KOLTOR-436800 format. One line per field, with one value per residue: x, y, z negated of N, C-alpha, C in turn; residue in one letter; residue number from 1. Coordinates in nm, 3 decimals. Each point is the difference from the previous one (the first is absolute). Layout:
% residues N
nxx	(X, ...)
nyy	(Y, ...)
nzz	(Z, ...)
caxx	(X, ...)
cayy	(Y, ...)
cazz	(Z, ...)
cxx	(X, ...)
cyy	(Y, ...)
czz	(Z, ...)
type	(A, ...)
seq	(NUM, ...)
***
This chain:
% residues 210
nxx	(0.096, -0.038, 0.136, -0.105, 0.101, 0.093, -0.129, -0.002, 0.142, -0.038, -0.129, 0.048, 0.057, -0.120, -0.018, 0.106, -0.139, -0.070, -0.125, -0.082, -0.071, -0.017, -0.085, 0.096, -0.075, -0.035, -0.105, 0.041, 0.047, -0.039, -0.118, -0.015, -0.029, -0.071, -0.112, 0.013, -0.017, -0.083, -0.013, 0.015, -0.068, 0.066, -0.073, -0.100, -0.065, -0.062, -0.027, 0.012, -0.034, 0.043, -0.099, -0.028, 0.169, 0.001, -0.095, 0.008, 0.068, -0.138, -0.055, 0.057, 0.003, -0.112, -0.018, 0.065, -0.024, 0.134, -0.054, -0.050, 0.040, -0.122, -0.053, 0.013, -0.068, 0.022, 0.086, -0.087, -0.048, 0.078, -0.124, 0.015, 0.083, -0.090, -0.112, 0.079, 0.065, -0.130, 0.008, 0.155, -0.006, 0.117, -0.062, 0.031, -0.097, 0.062, -0.044, 0.008, 0.082, -0.139, 0.046, -0.117, -0.025, 0.084, -0.027, -0.118, 0.027, 0.098, -0.077, -0.090, 0.186, -0.089, 0.010, 0.044, -0.097, 0.019, -0.083, 0.080, 0.048, 0.014, 0.110, -0.069, -0.096, 0.086, 0.056, -0.096, -0.060, 0.114, -0.011, -0.104, 0.056, 0.019, -0.023, -0.074, 0.014, -0.156, 0.048, -0.084, -0.054, 0.040, -0.174, 0.056, 0.089, 0.141, 0.045, -0.001, -0.118, -0.032, 0.062, -0.078, -0.104, 0.031, 0.043, -0.111, -0.068, -0.044, 0.126, -0.020, -0.073, -0.050, 0.003, -0.086, -0.038, -0.091, -0.072, -0.086, 0.047, 0.044, -0.032, -0.064, -0.066, 0.008, 0.053, -0.052, -0.069, 0.006, 0.061, -0.099, -0.026, -0.073, -0.025, -0.083, -0.127, -0.095, -0.076, -0.076, -0.085, 0.095, -0.052, -0.094, -0.124, -0.077, -0.064, 0.157, 0.002, 0.000, -0.055, -0.099, -0.067, -0.003, -0.078, -0.057, -0.006, -0.033, -0.044, -0.055, -0.011, -0.069, -0.121, -0.033, -0.011, -0.046)
nyy	(-0.151, 0.103, 0.012, 0.050, -0.005, -0.118, -0.037, 0.057, -0.055, -0.039, -0.001, 0.056, -0.091, -0.045, 0.021, 0.118, -0.059, -0.013, -0.039, 0.110, -0.112, 0.089, -0.096, -0.083, 0.001, -0.112, 0.085, 0.101, -0.121, -0.072, 0.112, 0.043, -0.147, -0.009, 0.096, -0.042, -0.120, 0.013, 0.064, -0.130, 0.047, -0.042, 0.031, -0.119, 0.088, -0.118, 0.107, -0.044, 0.126, -0.044, 0.002, -0.088, 0.010, -0.088, 0.025, 0.105, -0.088, -0.116, 0.130, 0.057, -0.098, -0.049, 0.110, 0.004, -0.112, -0.091, 0.088, -0.041, 0.084, -0.097, 0.045, -0.058, 0.081, 0.086, -0.074, 0.011, -0.119, -0.061, -0.004, 0.125, -0.028, -0.125, 0.084, 0.109, -0.123, -0.033, 0.128, -0.049, 0.053, 0.079, 0.096, 0.046, 0.109, 0.015, 0.074, -0.120, -0.036, -0.071, -0.031, -0.047, 0.131, 0.100, -0.054, 0.038, 0.116, 0.014, -0.057, 0.092, 0.041, 0.067, 0.080, 0.035, 0.065, 0.019, 0.087, 0.087, 0.097, -0.058, 0.019, 0.013, 0.092, 0.044, 0.008, 0.027, 0.059, 0.054, 0.050, 0.045, 0.020, 0.115, 0.017, 0.076, 0.194, 0.071, 0.108, -0.014, 0.112, -0.016, 0.049, -0.072, -0.049, -0.038, 0.037, 0.090, -0.043, 0.019, 0.108, 0.054, -0.053, 0.017, 0.114, -0.015, 0.032, -0.136, 0.074, -0.133, 0.071, -0.027, 0.130, -0.023, 0.109, 0.020, 0.065, 0.098, -0.126, 0.099, 0.016, 0.129, -0.082, -0.071, 0.135, 0.074, -0.080, -0.012, 0.134, -0.004, -0.097, 0.065, -0.113, 0.042, 0.035, -0.001, -0.014, 0.050, 0.102, 0.050, -0.132, -0.065, 0.008, -0.068, -0.073, 0.008, 0.031, -0.139, 0.070, 0.017, -0.136, -0.045, 0.127, -0.028, -0.121, 0.045, 0.101, -0.138, -0.079, 0.083, 0.028, -0.149, 0.022, 0.090)
nzz	(-0.006, 0.114, -0.084, -0.067, -0.086, 0.038, 0.006, -0.148, -0.033, 0.023, -0.039, -0.109, 0.039, 0.035, -0.087, -0.074, -0.010, -0.090, 0.060, -0.035, 0.037, -0.101, -0.038, 0.088, 0.080, -0.068, 0.050, -0.045, -0.066, 0.073, 0.047, -0.080, -0.058, 0.125, -0.040, -0.121, 0.022, 0.074, -0.139, -0.032, -0.020, -0.103, -0.077, -0.013, -0.082, -0.065, -0.057, -0.097, 0.002, 0.093, 0.084, -0.071, -0.093, -0.094, 0.059, -0.019, -0.099, 0.009, 0.050, -0.100, -0.128, 0.065, 0.018, -0.121, -0.076, 0.079, 0.028, -0.100, -0.105, -0.052, -0.049, -0.113, -0.049, -0.127, -0.012, -0.090, 0.056, -0.090, -0.049, 0.042, -0.067, -0.070, -0.032, 0.010, -0.064, -0.041, 0.010, -0.053, -0.123, 0.030, -0.035, -0.118, 0.042, -0.117, -0.082, -0.068, -0.144, 0.007, -0.111, -0.069, 0.051, -0.032, -0.106, 0.000, 0.046, -0.047, -0.114, 0.042, -0.043, -0.095, 0.093, -0.104, 0.019, -0.127, -0.059, -0.014, -0.080, -0.119, -0.039, -0.098, 0.039, 0.053, -0.102, -0.073, 0.074, 0.016, -0.132, 0.037, 0.087, -0.039, 0.151, -0.024, 0.028, -0.066, 0.003, -0.100, 0.035, 0.118, -0.024, -0.105, 0.103, 0.056, 0.122, -0.091, -0.001, 0.111, 0.003, -0.087, 0.040, 0.155, -0.075, -0.052, 0.088, 0.004, 0.006, -0.015, -0.096, 0.123, 0.033, -0.006, 0.084, -0.099, 0.110, 0.082, 0.074, 0.061, 0.159, -0.024, -0.115, 0.082, 0.068, -0.100, 0.020, 0.112, 0.025, -0.069, 0.104, 0.029, -0.031, -0.024, 0.069, -0.077, 0.121, -0.054, -0.069, -0.011, -0.003, -0.105, 0.109, -0.094, 0.083, -0.030, 0.119, 0.077, 0.073, -0.091, -0.058, 0.115, 0.028, -0.137, 0.060, 0.128, -0.041, -0.105, 0.113, 0.109, -0.089, -0.044, 0.138, 0.000)
caxx	(-0.098, 0.063, -0.006, -0.070, 0.062, 0.016, -0.091, -0.045, 0.110, 0.005, -0.091, 0.048, 0.132, -0.070, -0.117, -0.030, -0.132, -0.109, -0.100, -0.079, -0.162, -0.113, -0.140, -0.011, -0.081, 0.065, -0.049, 0.114, 0.117, 0.080, 0.013, 0.108, 0.155, 0.078, 0.059, 0.070, 0.105, 0.017, 0.065, 0.139, -0.028, 0.009, -0.002, -0.126, -0.048, -0.155, -0.035, -0.072, -0.085, -0.050, -0.111, 0.035, 0.083, 0.046, -0.043, 0.107, 0.119, 0.007, 0.007, 0.169, 0.086, -0.006, -0.023, 0.156, 0.089, 0.117, 0.036, -0.025, -0.028, -0.124, -0.041, -0.112, 0.017, -0.086, 0.028, 0.006, -0.008, 0.081, -0.090, -0.015, 0.142, 0.009, -0.113, 0.060, 0.080, -0.087, -0.049, 0.096, 0.070, 0.157, 0.068, -0.091, 0.053, -0.065, 0.008, 0.087, 0.099, -0.037, 0.128, -0.052, -0.027, 0.131, 0.035, -0.119, 0.063, 0.090, -0.043, -0.068, 0.062, -0.031, 0.064, -0.053, 0.033, -0.099, -0.004, 0.051, -0.007, 0.104, 0.057, -0.084, -0.097, 0.055, 0.061, -0.128, -0.002, 0.096, 0.007, -0.155, 0.034, -0.078, 0.095, 0.007, -0.064, -0.071, -0.007, -0.128, 0.007, 0.142, 0.004, 0.028, 0.135, 0.040, 0.131, 0.089, -0.025, 0.040, 0.161, 0.010, -0.030, 0.110, 0.143, -0.018, -0.059, 0.076, -0.016, -0.059, -0.142, -0.079, -0.094, -0.130, -0.075, -0.157, -0.116, 0.055, 0.101, -0.038, 0.117, 0.100, 0.060, 0.081, 0.143, 0.039, -0.069, 0.093, 0.116, 0.003, 0.027, -0.125, 0.016, -0.177, -0.097, -0.110, -0.067, -0.120, -0.074, 0.069, 0.015, -0.095, -0.107, -0.136, -0.075, 0.080, -0.017, 0.160, 0.090, 0.101, 0.107, 0.108, 0.062, 0.058, 0.109, 0.112, 0.043, 0.062, 0.112, 0.112, 0.063, 0.093, 0.106, 0.072)
cayy	(0.155, 0.104, 0.071, 0.118, 0.163, 0.013, 0.016, 0.137, 0.075, -0.063, 0.107, 0.139, 0.041, 0.056, 0.114, -0.005, 0.029, -0.055, 0.060, -0.003, 0.053, -0.004, 0.030, -0.057, -0.115, -0.140, 0.064, 0.098, 0.007, -0.045, 0.095, 0.055, -0.020, 0.024, 0.160, 0.004, -0.093, 0.078, 0.141, -0.026, -0.061, -0.170, -0.031, 0.114, -0.044, 0.061, 0.033, -0.113, 0.086, 0.031, -0.086, -0.110, 0.021, -0.112, -0.027, 0.128, -0.030, -0.071, 0.024, 0.061, -0.105, -0.065, 0.097, 0.045, -0.141, 0.058, 0.131, 0.138, -0.054, 0.040, 0.008, 0.102, 0.118, 0.017, -0.130, -0.017, -0.125, -0.120, -0.116, 0.041, -0.033, -0.129, 0.020, 0.063, -0.061, -0.078, 0.088, -0.002, 0.130, -0.025, 0.105, 0.066, 0.130, 0.068, 0.140, 0.047, -0.095, -0.084, -0.122, -0.103, 0.019, 0.002, -0.155, -0.079, 0.017, -0.072, -0.147, -0.053, 0.015, 0.142, 0.134, 0.075, 0.157, 0.073, 0.166, 0.020, 0.151, -0.006, -0.154, -0.073, -0.099, -0.065, -0.111, -0.071, -0.080, -0.090, -0.138, -0.074, -0.070, 0.082, -0.005, 0.126, 0.068, 0.124, 0.122, 0.063, 0.108, 0.102, 0.150, 0.071, -0.029, 0.078, -0.033, 0.005, -0.100, -0.164, 0.036, -0.028, -0.149, -0.081, -0.021, -0.121, -0.126, -0.091, 0.030, -0.109, 0.005, 0.147, 0.093, 0.074, 0.130, 0.008, 0.118, 0.118, 0.005, 0.029, -0.013, 0.119, 0.012, -0.131, 0.014, 0.027, -0.120, -0.119, 0.025, -0.070, -0.145, -0.076, -0.099, -0.043, 0.042, 0.015, 0.099, -0.023, 0.080, 0.067, -0.089, -0.059, 0.062, -0.054, 0.038, 0.067, -0.050, -0.042, 0.082, 0.095, -0.071, -0.063, 0.116, 0.050, -0.091, 0.009, 0.118, -0.017, -0.066, 0.097, 0.046, -0.084, -0.007, 0.116)
cazz	(0.014, -0.016, -0.107, 0.001, 0.027, 0.146, 0.037, -0.001, 0.049, 0.127, 0.013, -0.006, 0.091, 0.084, -0.077, -0.144, -0.003, -0.049, 0.040, -0.117, 0.061, -0.101, 0.061, 0.124, 0.004, 0.092, 0.152, 0.047, -0.047, 0.121, 0.075, -0.088, -0.003, 0.130, 0.040, -0.055, 0.105, 0.116, -0.017, -0.011, -0.169, 0.005, -0.139, -0.020, -0.116, -0.003, -0.138, -0.061, -0.024, 0.167, 0.046, 0.068, 0.067, 0.074, 0.116, 0.045, -0.011, 0.098, 0.147, 0.046, 0.013, 0.110, 0.124, 0.002, -0.007, -0.095, 0.095, -0.123, -0.133, -0.020, -0.129, -0.076, -0.084, -0.105, -0.045, -0.171, -0.096, 0.054, 0.080, 0.145, 0.063, 0.101, 0.087, 0.097, 0.067, 0.075, 0.066, 0.076, -0.060, -0.033, -0.082, -0.124, -0.052, -0.095, -0.046, -0.128, -0.028, -0.098, 0.058, 0.078, 0.144, 0.087, -0.031, 0.059, 0.132, -0.003, 0.008, 0.136, 0.101, 0.068, -0.045, -0.111, -0.019, -0.114, -0.019, -0.112, -0.021, -0.087, -0.003, -0.111, 0.078, 0.135, -0.077, -0.019, 0.135, 0.064, -0.088, 0.015, 0.140, 0.124, 0.092, 0.027, -0.124, 0.062, -0.074, 0.004, 0.106, 0.058, 0.015, -0.107, -0.042, 0.084, 0.059, -0.098, -0.084, 0.057, 0.031, -0.133, -0.037, 0.101, -0.044, -0.086, 0.067, 0.107, 0.171, 0.078, -0.015, 0.072, -0.086, 0.116, -0.061, 0.082, -0.069, 0.074, 0.094, 0.142, 0.090, -0.005, -0.141, -0.035, -0.009, -0.132, -0.059, 0.066, -0.047, -0.139, -0.008, 0.008, 0.142, 0.065, -0.061, 0.009, 0.038, -0.041, 0.034, 0.085, 0.147, 0.061, -0.107, 0.041, 0.114, 0.119, 0.117, 0.017, 0.074, -0.070, -0.089, 0.108, -0.021, -0.115, -0.050, 0.073, -0.074, -0.114, 0.048, 0.048, -0.119, -0.084, 0.077, -0.001)
cxx	(0.109, -0.035, -0.110, 0.104, 0.027, -0.090, -0.048, 0.120, -0.032, -0.089, 0.017, 0.084, -0.042, -0.077, -0.032, -0.119, -0.084, -0.124, -0.088, -0.150, -0.083, -0.133, -0.037, -0.116, 0.044, -0.023, 0.100, 0.126, 0.073, 0.077, 0.085, 0.149, 0.074, 0.061, 0.143, 0.139, 0.077, 0.058, 0.170, -0.023, -0.008, -0.040, -0.186, -0.050, -0.141, -0.051, -0.147, -0.127, -0.088, -0.124, 0.071, 0.096, 0.059, -0.044, 0.082, 0.110, 0.042, -0.005, 0.123, 0.073, -0.014, 0.026, 0.154, 0.083, 0.109, 0.046, -0.013, -0.019, -0.102, -0.037, -0.095, 0.061, -0.088, -0.018, -0.027, -0.023, 0.083, -0.064, -0.035, 0.133, -0.026, -0.097, 0.092, 0.095, -0.056, -0.089, 0.106, 0.059, 0.126, 0.031, -0.112, 0.040, -0.106, 0.000, 0.071, 0.083, -0.065, 0.073, -0.094, -0.046, 0.154, 0.059, -0.047, 0.068, 0.133, 0.003, -0.038, 0.044, -0.038, 0.066, -0.036, 0.043, -0.060, 0.038, 0.098, 0.029, 0.164, 0.149, 0.011, -0.068, 0.081, 0.094, -0.097, -0.025, 0.108, 0.022, -0.090, 0.037, -0.023, 0.121, 0.020, -0.088, -0.030, -0.009, -0.123, -0.091, 0.096, -0.023, 0.033, 0.130, 0.064, 0.141, 0.140, -0.040, 0.037, 0.159, 0.091, -0.018, 0.065, 0.116, -0.012, -0.078, 0.079, 0.025, -0.066, -0.158, -0.063, -0.063, -0.102, -0.052, -0.132, -0.074, 0.064, 0.070, -0.032, 0.097, 0.163, 0.081, 0.105, 0.172, 0.080, -0.002, 0.155, 0.120, 0.030, 0.020, -0.163, 0.007, -0.155, -0.074, -0.134, -0.124, -0.151, -0.107, 0.060, 0.020, -0.122, -0.126, -0.119, -0.024, 0.050, 0.026, 0.170, 0.066, 0.032, 0.116, 0.145, 0.085, 0.073, 0.118, 0.117, 0.062, 0.107, 0.139, 0.105, 0.088, 0.117, 0.157, 0.061, 0.061)
cyy	(0.111, 0.122, 0.147, 0.118, 0.008, 0.028, 0.161, 0.090, -0.030, 0.094, 0.111, 0.051, -0.006, 0.118, 0.030, 0.084, -0.064, 0.036, -0.076, 0.009, -0.055, 0.042, -0.049, -0.124, -0.130, 0.019, 0.045, -0.050, -0.034, 0.100, 0.095, -0.036, -0.039, 0.119, 0.024, -0.063, 0.073, 0.118, -0.048, -0.044, -0.181, 0.006, 0.069, -0.065, 0.042, -0.007, -0.134, 0.094, 0.026, -0.091, -0.161, -0.018, -0.159, -0.035, 0.078, -0.051, -0.112, -0.007, 0.085, -0.104, -0.074, 0.072, 0.058, -0.075, 0.070, 0.130, 0.081, -0.093, 0.066, -0.008, 0.100, 0.117, -0.012, -0.135, -0.012, -0.115, -0.111, -0.104, 0.053, -0.024, -0.105, 0.052, 0.032, -0.065, -0.105, 0.046, 0.047, 0.134, -0.068, 0.126, 0.021, 0.130, 0.020, 0.123, 0.003, -0.132, -0.099, -0.137, -0.130, -0.009, -0.068, -0.164, -0.102, 0.005, -0.060, -0.141, -0.045, 0.025, 0.159, 0.125, 0.085, 0.154, 0.037, 0.146, 0.031, 0.129, 0.018, -0.099, -0.083, -0.130, -0.036, -0.134, -0.101, -0.089, -0.098, -0.119, -0.109, -0.072, 0.111, 0.036, 0.149, 0.048, 0.100, 0.083, 0.078, 0.038, 0.104, 0.123, -0.001, -0.008, 0.107, -0.100, -0.010, -0.111, -0.145, -0.003, -0.087, -0.132, -0.082, -0.023, -0.149, -0.138, -0.089, 0.011, -0.072, 0.034, 0.112, 0.058, 0.082, 0.110, -0.014, 0.098, 0.127, 0.001, 0.061, -0.027, 0.057, 0.011, -0.140, -0.010, 0.013, -0.125, -0.105, 0.072, -0.017, -0.106, -0.093, -0.077, -0.001, 0.098, -0.079, 0.071, -0.017, 0.105, 0.067, -0.080, -0.035, 0.071, -0.108, 0.023, 0.069, -0.094, -0.039, 0.091, 0.138, -0.047, 0.006, 0.188, 0.039, -0.121, 0.040, 0.120, 0.012, -0.082, 0.100, 0.120, -0.028, -0.041, 0.153, 0.056)
czz	(-0.018, -0.108, 0.032, -0.004, 0.153, 0.095, 0.005, 0.086, 0.194, 0.072, -0.025, 0.099, 0.143, 0.036, -0.112, -0.013, -0.025, 0.025, -0.097, 0.038, -0.089, 0.056, 0.127, -0.016, 0.100, 0.151, 0.032, -0.023, 0.123, 0.089, -0.090, 0.007, 0.092, 0.020, -0.106, 0.046, 0.102, -0.008, -0.087, -0.171, -0.031, -0.137, -0.003, -0.144, 0.016, -0.175, -0.048, -0.019, 0.114, 0.018, 0.022, 0.014, 0.042, 0.135, 0.090, 0.034, 0.063, 0.130, 0.049, 0.021, 0.123, 0.104, 0.028, -0.004, -0.077, 0.074, -0.135, -0.108, -0.051, -0.163, -0.102, -0.080, -0.084, -0.072, -0.134, -0.054, 0.098, 0.089, 0.133, 0.074, 0.126, 0.102, 0.108, 0.076, 0.083, 0.113, 0.153, -0.012, -0.045, -0.092, -0.104, -0.060, -0.141, -0.020, -0.109, 0.015, -0.058, 0.028, 0.040, 0.138, 0.066, -0.037, 0.104, 0.169, 0.021, 0.018, 0.144, 0.133, 0.147, -0.040, -0.099, 0.003, -0.065, 0.010, -0.135, -0.023, -0.067, 0.050, -0.086, 0.081, 0.121, -0.038, -0.057, 0.143, 0.051, -0.099, 0.057, 0.130, 0.112, 0.077, 0.090, -0.115, 0.096, -0.076, 0.019, -0.116, -0.007, -0.021, -0.156, -0.008, 0.126, 0.031, -0.123, -0.099, 0.062, 0.021, -0.186, -0.011, 0.052, -0.095, -0.110, 0.046, 0.066, 0.155, 0.105, 0.013, 0.060, -0.107, 0.093, -0.117, 0.059, -0.108, 0.046, 0.081, 0.133, 0.079, -0.029, -0.131, -0.046, 0.014, -0.101, -0.122, 0.060, -0.051, -0.139, -0.036, -0.001, 0.157, 0.063, -0.067, 0.011, 0.046, -0.023, 0.085, 0.136, 0.155, -0.031, -0.129, 0.035, 0.137, 0.109, 0.097, 0.032, 0.103, -0.087, -0.111, 0.090, -0.001, -0.093, -0.035, 0.078, -0.013, -0.137, 0.050, 0.047, -0.144, -0.057, 0.085, 0.003, -0.127)
type	(X, X, X, X, X, X, X, X, X, X, X, X, X, X, X, X, X, X, X, X, X, X, X, X, X, X, X, X, X, X, X, X, X, X, X, X, X, X, X, X, X, X, X, X, X, X, X, X, X, X, X, X, X, X, X, X, X, X, X, X, X, X, X, X, X, X, X, X, X, X, X, X, X, X, X, X, X, X, X, X, X, X, X, X, X, X, X, X, X, X, X, X, X, X, X, X, X, X, X, X, X, X, X, X, X, X, X, X, X, X, X, X, X, X, X, X, X, X, X, X, X, X, X, X, X, X, X, X, X, X, X, X, X, X, X, X, X, X, X, X, X, X, X, X, X, X, X, X, X, X, X, X, X, X, X, X, X, X, X, X, X, X, X, X, X, X, X, X, X, X, X, X, X, X, X, X, X, X, X, X, X, X, X, X, X, X, X, X, X, X, X, X, X, X, X, X, X, X, X, X, X, X, X, X, X, X, X, X, X, X)
seq	(1, 2, 3, 4, 5, 6, 7, 8, 9, 10, 11, 12, 13, 14, 15, 16, 17, 18, 19, 20, 21, 22, 23, 24, 25, 26, 27, 28, 29, 30, 31, 32, 33, 34, 35, 36, 37, 38, 39, 40, 41, 42, 43, 44, 45, 46, 47, 48, 49, 50, 51, 52, 53, 54, 55, 56, 57, 58, 59, 60, 61, 62, 63, 64, 65, 66, 67, 68, 69, 70, 71, 72, 73, 74, 75, 76, 77, 78, 79, 80, 81, 82, 83, 84, 85, 86, 87, 88, 89, 90, 91, 92, 93, 94, 95, 96, 97, 98, 99, 100, 101, 102, 103, 104, 105, 106, 107, 108, 109, 110, 111, 112, 113, 114, 115, 116, 117, 118, 119, 120, 121, 122, 123, 124, 125, 126, 127, 128, 129, 130, 131, 132, 133, 134, 135, 136, 137, 138, 139, 140, 141, 142, 143, 144, 145, 146, 147, 148, 149, 150, 151, 152, 153, 154, 155, 156, 157, 158, 159, 160, 161, 162, 163, 164, 165, 166, 167, 168, 169, 170, 171, 172, 173, 174, 175, 176, 177, 178, 179, 180, 181, 182, 183, 184, 185, 186, 187, 188, 189, 190, 191, 192, 193, 194, 195, 196, 197, 198, 199, 200, 201, 202, 203, 204, 205, 206, 207, 208, 209, 210)
***
């Protein structure tokens, strides 16, 4: 079995962006996912507080296959990890460092990407088996915070910035050491068309390249 950390790093190397499509429905998921993938993004997260999220994850996993890493966000219950895995998901994203969720994810062989805000939370997550870290909400932090945290965090652990990210604001975070970004409302809003989603995704891809 491929190591989850290697999987995460490989997808981030292709494109260091995670598309968070909160509110997507199963009937919309494939078209939205295709637009995001066509723009160049290779990690797609369906938050579990979306309508019928496991069905959306299953459709995305089937339609995109091994061309993208599909998974769930806002995972709060360790029992949901198996459900996401059975739907075809490969990554579990949570807004916190609840150890039972992280541990269940690691046991299942999925990528664990929990949210954290302080160094103490970061090390708690890593001890539980996290493969990457999601600084959230980034609106309450700064690139200087990332730079300071990177000085003490393990260098092989990807650090992603999530919250309030715009196509033209990623540069300072990258310079500080961030290795990726989660894109939420700036990329996708419920009911948004695949065409508009693709346009926004392309703007983010161009922004992170710049």
